[in-house]
PyMOL CGO cylinders between C-alpha atoms (Angstrom):
from pymol import cmd
from pymol.cgo import CYLINDER

trace = [
    CYLINDER, 109.93, 133.78, 167.46, 106.95, 132.40, 165.44, 0.3, 1, 1, 1, 1, 1, 1,
    CYLINDER, 106.95, 132.40, 165.44, 105.36, 133.90, 162.37, 0.3, 1, 1, 1, 1, 1, 1,
    CYLINDER, 105.36, 133.90, 162.37, 101.69, 134.32, 161.75, 0.3, 1, 1, 1, 1, 1, 1,
    CYLINDER, 101.69, 134.32, 161.75, 101.63, 132.93, 158.66, 0.3, 1, 1, 1, 1, 1, 1,
    CYLINDER, 101.63, 132.93, 158.66, 102.91, 129.61, 158.89, 0.3, 1, 1, 1, 1, 1, 1,
    CYLINDER, 102.91, 129.61, 158.89, 100.69, 127.17, 160.66, 0.3, 1, 1, 1, 1, 1, 1,
    CYLINDER, 100.69, 127.17, 160.66, 102.07, 123.59, 161.63, 0.3, 1, 1, 1, 1, 1, 1,
    CYLINDER, 102.07, 123.59, 161.63, 100.64, 120.87, 159.36, 0.3, 1, 1, 1, 1, 1, 1,
    CYLINDER, 100.64, 120.87, 159.36, 98.16, 118.33, 161.35, 0.3, 1, 1, 1, 1, 1, 1,
    CYLINDER, 98.16, 118.33, 161.35, 99.55, 114.68, 161.84, 0.3, 1, 1, 1, 1, 1, 1,
    CYLINDER, 99.55, 114.68, 161.84, 98.68, 112.60, 159.41, 0.3, 1, 1, 1, 1, 1, 1,
    CYLINDER, 98.68, 112.60, 159.41, 95.88, 109.75, 160.67, 0.3, 1, 1, 1, 1, 1, 1,
    CYLINDER, 95.88, 109.75, 160.67, 96.39, 106.29, 160.03, 0.3, 1, 1, 1, 1, 1, 1,
    CYLINDER, 96.39, 106.29, 160.03, 93.31, 105.99, 157.49, 0.3, 1, 1, 1, 1, 1, 1,
    CYLINDER, 93.31, 105.99, 157.49, 95.35, 108.99, 155.46, 0.3, 1, 1, 1, 1, 1, 1,
    CYLINDER, 95.35, 108.99, 155.46, 98.25, 106.95, 155.15, 0.3, 1, 1, 1, 1, 1, 1,
    CYLINDER, 98.25, 106.95, 155.15, 96.54, 104.02, 153.64, 0.3, 1, 1, 1, 1, 1, 1,
    CYLINDER, 96.54, 104.02, 153.64, 94.64, 106.50, 151.29, 0.3, 1, 1, 1, 1, 1, 1,
    CYLINDER, 94.64, 106.50, 151.29, 97.71, 107.53, 150.05, 0.3, 1, 1, 1, 1, 1, 1,
    CYLINDER, 97.71, 107.53, 150.05, 99.37, 104.29, 149.57, 0.3, 1, 1, 1, 1, 1, 1,
    CYLINDER, 99.37, 104.29, 149.57, 96.45, 102.89, 147.57, 0.3, 1, 1, 1, 1, 1, 1,
    CYLINDER, 96.45, 102.89, 147.57, 96.65, 106.10, 145.39, 0.3, 1, 1, 1, 1, 1, 1,
    CYLINDER, 96.65, 106.10, 145.39, 100.63, 105.42, 144.67, 0.3, 1, 1, 1, 1, 1, 1,
    CYLINDER, 100.63, 105.42, 144.67, 99.71, 102.28, 143.97, 0.3, 1, 1, 1, 1, 1, 1,
    CYLINDER, 99.71, 102.28, 143.97, 97.03, 102.84, 141.86, 0.3, 1, 1, 1, 1, 1, 1,
    CYLINDER, 97.03, 102.84, 141.86, 99.42, 105.39, 139.61, 0.3, 1, 1, 1, 1, 1, 1,
    CYLINDER, 99.42, 105.39, 139.61, 102.06, 102.42, 139.71, 0.3, 1, 1, 1, 1, 1, 1,
    CYLINDER, 102.06, 102.42, 139.71, 99.70, 100.00, 137.93, 0.3, 1, 1, 1, 1, 1, 1,
    CYLINDER, 99.70, 100.00, 137.93, 98.87, 102.06, 135.57, 0.3, 1, 1, 1, 1, 1, 1,
    CYLINDER, 98.87, 102.06, 135.57, 102.18, 103.37, 134.35, 0.3, 1, 1, 1, 1, 1, 1,
    CYLINDER, 102.18, 103.37, 134.35, 102.91, 99.68, 134.21, 0.3, 1, 1, 1, 1, 1, 1,
    CYLINDER, 102.91, 99.68, 134.21, 100.15, 99.08, 131.98, 0.3, 1, 1, 1, 1, 1, 1,
    CYLINDER, 100.15, 99.08, 131.98, 100.93, 101.47, 129.53, 0.3, 1, 1, 1, 1, 1, 1,
    CYLINDER, 100.93, 101.47, 129.53, 102.87, 100.18, 126.12, 0.3, 1, 1, 1, 1, 1, 1,
    CYLINDER, 102.87, 100.18, 126.12, 106.79, 99.70, 127.01, 0.3, 1, 1, 1, 1, 1, 1,
    CYLINDER, 106.79, 99.70, 127.01, 107.38, 99.75, 123.43, 0.3, 1, 1, 1, 1, 1, 1,
    CYLINDER, 107.38, 99.75, 123.43, 106.21, 101.55, 120.13, 0.3, 1, 1, 1, 1, 1, 1,
    CYLINDER, 106.21, 101.55, 120.13, 104.61, 99.59, 117.64, 0.3, 1, 1, 1, 1, 1, 1,
    CYLINDER, 104.61, 99.59, 117.64, 105.30, 100.46, 113.69, 0.3, 1, 1, 1, 1, 1, 1,
    CYLINDER, 105.30, 100.46, 113.69, 103.98, 99.86, 110.19, 0.3, 1, 1, 1, 1, 1, 1,
    CYLINDER, 103.98, 99.86, 110.19, 106.55, 99.09, 108.45, 0.3, 1, 1, 1, 1, 1, 1,
    CYLINDER, 106.55, 99.09, 108.45, 110.08, 97.91, 110.17, 0.3, 1, 1, 1, 1, 1, 1,
    CYLINDER, 110.08, 97.91, 110.17, 113.10, 96.44, 108.54, 0.3, 1, 1, 1, 1, 1, 1,
    CYLINDER, 113.10, 96.44, 108.54, 115.09, 93.87, 109.57, 0.3, 1, 1, 1, 1, 1, 1,
    CYLINDER, 115.09, 93.87, 109.57, 118.88, 93.97, 108.21, 0.3, 1, 1, 1, 1, 1, 1,
    CYLINDER, 118.88, 93.97, 108.21, 120.30, 91.05, 108.45, 0.3, 1, 1, 1, 1, 1, 1,
    CYLINDER, 120.30, 91.05, 108.45, 123.96, 90.63, 108.13, 0.3, 1, 1, 1, 1, 1, 1,
    CYLINDER, 123.96, 90.63, 108.13, 125.04, 87.53, 108.74, 0.3, 1, 1, 1, 1, 1, 1,
    CYLINDER, 125.04, 87.53, 108.74, 126.81, 84.79, 107.19, 0.3, 1, 1, 1, 1, 1, 1,
    CYLINDER, 126.81, 84.79, 107.19, 125.48, 81.97, 109.91, 0.3, 1, 1, 1, 1, 1, 1,
    CYLINDER, 125.48, 81.97, 109.91, 122.79, 80.05, 107.91, 0.3, 1, 1, 1, 1, 1, 1,
    CYLINDER, 122.79, 80.05, 107.91, 121.20, 79.32, 111.44, 0.3, 1, 1, 1, 1, 1, 1,
    CYLINDER, 121.20, 79.32, 111.44, 122.01, 83.01, 112.46, 0.3, 1, 1, 1, 1, 1, 1,
    CYLINDER, 122.01, 83.01, 112.46, 124.53, 84.16, 115.56, 0.3, 1, 1, 1, 1, 1, 1,
    CYLINDER, 124.53, 84.16, 115.56, 122.74, 85.00, 118.93, 0.3, 1, 1, 1, 1, 1, 1,
    CYLINDER, 122.74, 85.00, 118.93, 122.81, 88.98, 117.79, 0.3, 1, 1, 1, 1, 1, 1,
    CYLINDER, 122.81, 88.98, 117.79, 120.54, 88.05, 115.36, 0.3, 1, 1, 1, 1, 1, 1,
    CYLINDER, 120.54, 88.05, 115.36, 118.45, 86.45, 117.03, 0.3, 1, 1, 1, 1, 1, 1,
    CYLINDER, 118.45, 86.45, 117.03, 118.23, 89.14, 119.55, 0.3, 1, 1, 1, 1, 1, 1,
    CYLINDER, 118.23, 89.14, 119.55, 117.66, 91.88, 116.23, 0.3, 1, 1, 1, 1, 1, 1,
    CYLINDER, 117.66, 91.88, 116.23, 114.65, 89.41, 115.59, 0.3, 1, 1, 1, 1, 1, 1,
    CYLINDER, 114.65, 89.41, 115.59, 113.20, 89.30, 118.71, 0.3, 1, 1, 1, 1, 1, 1,
    CYLINDER, 113.20, 89.30, 118.71, 113.66, 93.24, 118.69, 0.3, 1, 1, 1, 1, 1, 1,
    CYLINDER, 113.66, 93.24, 118.69, 111.96, 93.48, 115.25, 0.3, 1, 1, 1, 1, 1, 1,
    CYLINDER, 111.96, 93.48, 115.25, 108.88, 91.10, 116.30, 0.3, 1, 1, 1, 1, 1, 1,
    CYLINDER, 108.88, 91.10, 116.30, 108.64, 93.35, 119.13, 0.3, 1, 1, 1, 1, 1, 1,
    CYLINDER, 108.64, 93.35, 119.13, 108.61, 96.84, 117.41, 0.3, 1, 1, 1, 1, 1, 1,
    CYLINDER, 108.61, 96.84, 117.41, 106.26, 95.55, 114.40, 0.3, 1, 1, 1, 1, 1, 1,
    CYLINDER, 106.26, 95.55, 114.40, 102.33, 97.14, 115.02, 0.3, 1, 1, 1, 1, 1, 1,
    CYLINDER, 102.33, 97.14, 115.02, 99.88, 93.84, 114.53, 0.3, 1, 1, 1, 1, 1, 1,
    CYLINDER, 99.88, 93.84, 114.53, 99.10, 94.52, 111.33, 0.3, 1, 1, 1, 1, 1, 1,
    CYLINDER, 99.10, 94.52, 111.33, 102.19, 96.00, 110.10, 0.3, 1, 1, 1, 1, 1, 1,
    CYLINDER, 102.19, 96.00, 110.10, 104.57, 94.76, 107.55, 0.3, 1, 1, 1, 1, 1, 1,
    CYLINDER, 104.57, 94.76, 107.55, 108.06, 93.35, 108.40, 0.3, 1, 1, 1, 1, 1, 1,
    CYLINDER, 108.06, 93.35, 108.40, 110.77, 93.22, 105.28, 0.3, 1, 1, 1, 1, 1, 1,
    CYLINDER, 110.77, 93.22, 105.28, 113.88, 91.67, 105.98, 0.3, 1, 1, 1, 1, 1, 1,
    CYLINDER, 113.88, 91.67, 105.98, 117.03, 92.44, 104.10, 0.3, 1, 1, 1, 1, 1, 1,
    CYLINDER, 117.03, 92.44, 104.10, 119.81, 89.86, 103.72, 0.3, 1, 1, 1, 1, 1, 1,
    CYLINDER, 119.81, 89.86, 103.72, 123.02, 92.19, 102.95, 0.3, 1, 1, 1, 1, 1, 1,
    CYLINDER, 123.02, 92.19, 102.95, 125.76, 89.60, 102.32, 0.3, 1, 1, 1, 1, 1, 1,
    CYLINDER, 125.76, 89.60, 102.32, 129.45, 90.84, 100.85, 0.3, 1, 1, 1, 1, 1, 1,
    CYLINDER, 129.45, 90.84, 100.85, 129.55, 87.74, 98.81, 0.3, 1, 1, 1, 1, 1, 1,
    CYLINDER, 129.55, 87.74, 98.81, 126.92, 86.17, 97.19, 0.3, 1, 1, 1, 1, 1, 1,
    CYLINDER, 126.92, 86.17, 97.19, 125.98, 83.04, 98.99, 0.3, 1, 1, 1, 1, 1, 1,
    CYLINDER, 125.98, 83.04, 98.99, 124.55, 79.97, 97.70, 0.3, 1, 1, 1, 1, 1, 1,
    CYLINDER, 124.55, 79.97, 97.70, 120.73, 78.43, 97.42, 0.3, 1, 1, 1, 1, 1, 1,
    CYLINDER, 120.73, 78.43, 97.42, 121.16, 75.64, 100.23, 0.3, 1, 1, 1, 1, 1, 1,
    CYLINDER, 121.16, 75.64, 100.23, 122.27, 78.34, 102.71, 0.3, 1, 1, 1, 1, 1, 1,
    CYLINDER, 122.27, 78.34, 102.71, 119.72, 80.98, 101.71, 0.3, 1, 1, 1, 1, 1, 1,
    CYLINDER, 119.72, 80.98, 101.71, 117.02, 78.33, 102.31, 0.3, 1, 1, 1, 1, 1, 1,
    CYLINDER, 117.02, 78.33, 102.31, 118.28, 76.80, 105.76, 0.3, 1, 1, 1, 1, 1, 1,
    CYLINDER, 118.28, 76.80, 105.76, 118.27, 80.83, 106.30, 0.3, 1, 1, 1, 1, 1, 1,
    CYLINDER, 118.27, 80.83, 106.30, 115.01, 81.61, 105.54, 0.3, 1, 1, 1, 1, 1, 1,
    CYLINDER, 115.01, 81.61, 105.54, 113.48, 78.24, 107.42, 0.3, 1, 1, 1, 1, 1, 1,
    CYLINDER, 113.48, 78.24, 107.42, 115.59, 79.67, 110.67, 0.3, 1, 1, 1, 1, 1, 1,
    CYLINDER, 115.59, 79.67, 110.67, 114.85, 83.34, 110.45, 0.3, 1, 1, 1, 1, 1, 1,
    CYLINDER, 114.85, 83.34, 110.45, 110.64, 82.07, 109.97, 0.3, 1, 1, 1, 1, 1, 1,
    CYLINDER, 110.64, 82.07, 109.97, 110.82, 79.96, 113.11, 0.3, 1, 1, 1, 1, 1, 1,
    CYLINDER, 110.82, 79.96, 113.11, 112.65, 82.61, 115.47, 0.3, 1, 1, 1, 1, 1, 1,
    CYLINDER, 112.65, 82.61, 115.47, 109.85, 84.98, 113.88, 0.3, 1, 1, 1, 1, 1, 1,
    CYLINDER, 109.85, 84.98, 113.88, 107.35, 82.48, 114.96, 0.3, 1, 1, 1, 1, 1, 1,
    CYLINDER, 107.35, 82.48, 114.96, 108.99, 81.88, 118.31, 0.3, 1, 1, 1, 1, 1, 1,
    CYLINDER, 108.99, 81.88, 118.31, 109.02, 85.82, 118.76, 0.3, 1, 1, 1, 1, 1, 1,
    CYLINDER, 109.02, 85.82, 118.76, 104.98, 86.18, 118.21, 0.3, 1, 1, 1, 1, 1, 1,
    CYLINDER, 104.98, 86.18, 118.21, 104.93, 87.43, 114.72, 0.3, 1, 1, 1, 1, 1, 1,
    CYLINDER, 104.93, 87.43, 114.72, 101.94, 86.22, 112.60, 0.3, 1, 1, 1, 1, 1, 1,
    CYLINDER, 101.94, 86.22, 112.60, 102.36, 87.74, 109.32, 0.3, 1, 1, 1, 1, 1, 1,
    CYLINDER, 102.36, 87.74, 109.32, 104.17, 86.92, 106.46, 0.3, 1, 1, 1, 1, 1, 1,
    CYLINDER, 104.17, 86.92, 106.46, 107.59, 88.53, 105.84, 0.3, 1, 1, 1, 1, 1, 1,
    CYLINDER, 107.59, 88.53, 105.84, 108.82, 89.71, 102.76, 0.3, 1, 1, 1, 1, 1, 1,
    CYLINDER, 108.82, 89.71, 102.76, 112.17, 89.35, 101.53, 0.3, 1, 1, 1, 1, 1, 1,
    CYLINDER, 112.17, 89.35, 101.53, 114.84, 91.45, 100.01, 0.3, 1, 1, 1, 1, 1, 1,
    CYLINDER, 114.84, 91.45, 100.01, 119.16, 89.94, 99.30, 0.3, 1, 1, 1, 1, 1, 1,
    CYLINDER, 119.16, 89.94, 99.30, 121.59, 92.37, 98.47, 0.3, 1, 1, 1, 1, 1, 1,
    CYLINDER, 121.59, 92.37, 98.47, 125.25, 91.29, 97.68, 0.3, 1, 1, 1, 1, 1, 1,
    CYLINDER, 125.25, 91.29, 97.68, 127.66, 93.92, 97.91, 0.3, 1, 1, 1, 1, 1, 1,
    CYLINDER, 127.66, 93.92, 97.91, 130.84, 95.64, 99.20, 0.3, 1, 1, 1, 1, 1, 1,
    CYLINDER, 130.84, 95.64, 99.20, 128.80, 98.58, 101.04, 0.3, 1, 1, 1, 1, 1, 1,
    CYLINDER, 128.80, 98.58, 101.04, 126.47, 97.71, 103.06, 0.3, 1, 1, 1, 1, 1, 1,
    CYLINDER, 126.47, 97.71, 103.06, 125.47, 101.09, 104.08, 0.3, 1, 1, 1, 1, 1, 1,
    CYLINDER, 125.47, 101.09, 104.08, 124.26, 101.98, 101.24, 0.3, 1, 1, 1, 1, 1, 1,
    CYLINDER, 124.26, 101.98, 101.24, 122.45, 98.34, 100.45, 0.3, 1, 1, 1, 1, 1, 1,
    CYLINDER, 122.45, 98.34, 100.45, 120.65, 99.12, 104.31, 0.3, 1, 1, 1, 1, 1, 1,
    CYLINDER, 120.65, 99.12, 104.31, 119.12, 102.53, 103.18, 0.3, 1, 1, 1, 1, 1, 1,
    CYLINDER, 119.12, 102.53, 103.18, 118.21, 101.43, 99.72, 0.3, 1, 1, 1, 1, 1, 1,
    CYLINDER, 118.21, 101.43, 99.72, 116.07, 98.92, 101.23, 0.3, 1, 1, 1, 1, 1, 1,
    CYLINDER, 116.07, 98.92, 101.23, 114.25, 101.07, 103.48, 0.3, 1, 1, 1, 1, 1, 1,
    CYLINDER, 114.25, 101.07, 103.48, 113.70, 104.08, 101.14, 0.3, 1, 1, 1, 1, 1, 1,
    CYLINDER, 113.70, 104.08, 101.14, 112.24, 101.43, 98.47, 0.3, 1, 1, 1, 1, 1, 1,
    CYLINDER, 112.24, 101.43, 98.47, 110.47, 99.76, 101.43, 0.3, 1, 1, 1, 1, 1, 1,
    CYLINDER, 110.47, 99.76, 101.43, 109.33, 102.83, 102.66, 0.3, 1, 1, 1, 1, 1, 1,
    CYLINDER, 109.33, 102.83, 102.66, 109.85, 101.74, 106.35, 0.3, 1, 1, 1, 1, 1, 1,
    CYLINDER, 109.85, 101.74, 106.35, 109.54, 103.89, 109.85, 0.3, 1, 1, 1, 1, 1, 1,
    CYLINDER, 109.54, 103.89, 109.85, 112.16, 101.72, 111.52, 0.3, 1, 1, 1, 1, 1, 1,
    CYLINDER, 112.16, 101.72, 111.52, 115.20, 99.94, 111.00, 0.3, 1, 1, 1, 1, 1, 1,
    CYLINDER, 115.20, 99.94, 111.00, 116.31, 97.74, 113.13, 0.3, 1, 1, 1, 1, 1, 1,
    CYLINDER, 116.31, 97.74, 113.13, 120.32, 96.34, 113.12, 0.3, 1, 1, 1, 1, 1, 1,
    CYLINDER, 120.32, 96.34, 113.12, 122.34, 93.67, 115.31, 0.3, 1, 1, 1, 1, 1, 1,
    CYLINDER, 122.34, 93.67, 115.31, 125.56, 95.16, 116.48, 0.3, 1, 1, 1, 1, 1, 1,
    CYLINDER, 125.56, 95.16, 116.48, 127.62, 92.04, 115.63, 0.3, 1, 1, 1, 1, 1, 1,
    CYLINDER, 127.62, 92.04, 115.63, 127.40, 93.44, 111.94, 0.3, 1, 1, 1, 1, 1, 1,
    CYLINDER, 127.40, 93.44, 111.94, 129.07, 97.11, 112.70, 0.3, 1, 1, 1, 1, 1, 1,
    CYLINDER, 129.07, 97.11, 112.70, 131.24, 95.33, 115.42, 0.3, 1, 1, 1, 1, 1, 1,
    CYLINDER, 131.24, 95.33, 115.42, 132.48, 92.90, 112.63, 0.3, 1, 1, 1, 1, 1, 1,
    CYLINDER, 132.48, 92.90, 112.63, 132.97, 95.93, 110.49, 0.3, 1, 1, 1, 1, 1, 1,
    CYLINDER, 132.97, 95.93, 110.49, 129.97, 94.66, 107.50, 0.3, 1, 1, 1, 1, 1, 1,
    CYLINDER, 129.97, 94.66, 107.50, 128.31, 97.97, 107.88, 0.3, 1, 1, 1, 1, 1, 1,
    CYLINDER, 128.31, 97.97, 107.88, 129.93, 101.41, 108.47, 0.3, 1, 1, 1, 1, 1, 1,
    CYLINDER, 129.93, 101.41, 108.47, 127.44, 103.02, 111.11, 0.3, 1, 1, 1, 1, 1, 1,
    CYLINDER, 127.44, 103.02, 111.11, 128.35, 106.68, 110.74, 0.3, 1, 1, 1, 1, 1, 1,
    CYLINDER, 128.35, 106.68, 110.74, 127.33, 106.10, 106.28, 0.3, 1, 1, 1, 1, 1, 1,
    CYLINDER, 127.33, 106.10, 106.28, 124.52, 104.48, 107.75, 0.3, 1, 1, 1, 1, 1, 1,
    CYLINDER, 124.52, 104.48, 107.75, 123.01, 107.04, 109.80, 0.3, 1, 1, 1, 1, 1, 1,
    CYLINDER, 123.01, 107.04, 109.80, 124.25, 109.98, 107.04, 0.3, 1, 1, 1, 1, 1, 1,
    CYLINDER, 124.25, 109.98, 107.04, 121.82, 108.06, 104.50, 0.3, 1, 1, 1, 1, 1, 1,
    CYLINDER, 121.82, 108.06, 104.50, 119.14, 106.53, 106.45, 0.3, 1, 1, 1, 1, 1, 1,
    CYLINDER, 119.14, 106.53, 106.45, 115.40, 108.18, 106.05, 0.3, 1, 1, 1, 1, 1, 1,
    CYLINDER, 115.40, 108.18, 106.05, 113.93, 106.37, 109.19, 0.3, 1, 1, 1, 1, 1, 1,
    CYLINDER, 113.93, 106.37, 109.19, 115.19, 105.80, 113.19, 0.3, 1, 1, 1, 1, 1, 1,
    CYLINDER, 115.19, 105.80, 113.19, 117.95, 103.29, 113.78, 0.3, 1, 1, 1, 1, 1, 1,
    CYLINDER, 117.95, 103.29, 113.78, 117.58, 100.86, 116.21, 0.3, 1, 1, 1, 1, 1, 1,
    CYLINDER, 117.58, 100.86, 116.21, 120.84, 98.58, 117.02, 0.3, 1, 1, 1, 1, 1, 1,
    CYLINDER, 120.84, 98.58, 117.02, 120.74, 96.02, 119.29, 0.3, 1, 1, 1, 1, 1, 1,
    CYLINDER, 120.74, 96.02, 119.29, 123.36, 94.59, 121.12, 0.3, 1, 1, 1, 1, 1, 1,
]
cmd.load_cgo(trace, "trace")
C-alpha cells in the first residue's frame, strides 16, 4: 500500500552532488576563518615560578596570554613568590619573560607587579582587581606545586580564570 502524500525523492544528479560539496567546503572555510580565541583588553599573567629562566608550564601560560590579549590591549605580569627574590635573579626573570613575550608576538610593553607572601590567591585576586583585568592566566604547575589554592582564588577573583596545563 502506497501513501498518496508520499512521493519518492528524485535521484540527485552528479551536478547537484558537486554543488552540495562546494557549499559544504565554503561553509567549512568560513568557520575556519573565524577567530578561534577571544581577545581581552586587559590580561593578568600570574607567574608563580621560582625558576629565573621560567619552567615549561610558565612558558605555556605566557604563550596563551599573548594569544588572548588584544593587539591594543594591556598585559600585566604579576610575579608572585613565597619568598622575596634577589635582584639578580629578578632581572634574569624579567629578561627571560620579555624574550618569551616577543617570541609569542606580543609587541607592547607589559606592566610588572611583584608580590611576596604566603597567600598567593589573595595576591593574584588583588592584582586582578587593581589592574581591572578581564582575564587571569595561570599555569597549572603552580596549582600542582600547591603554591596557589585554586578554590580560594576562584572565590575571590572577579575575572575569569584560565588555567593552562
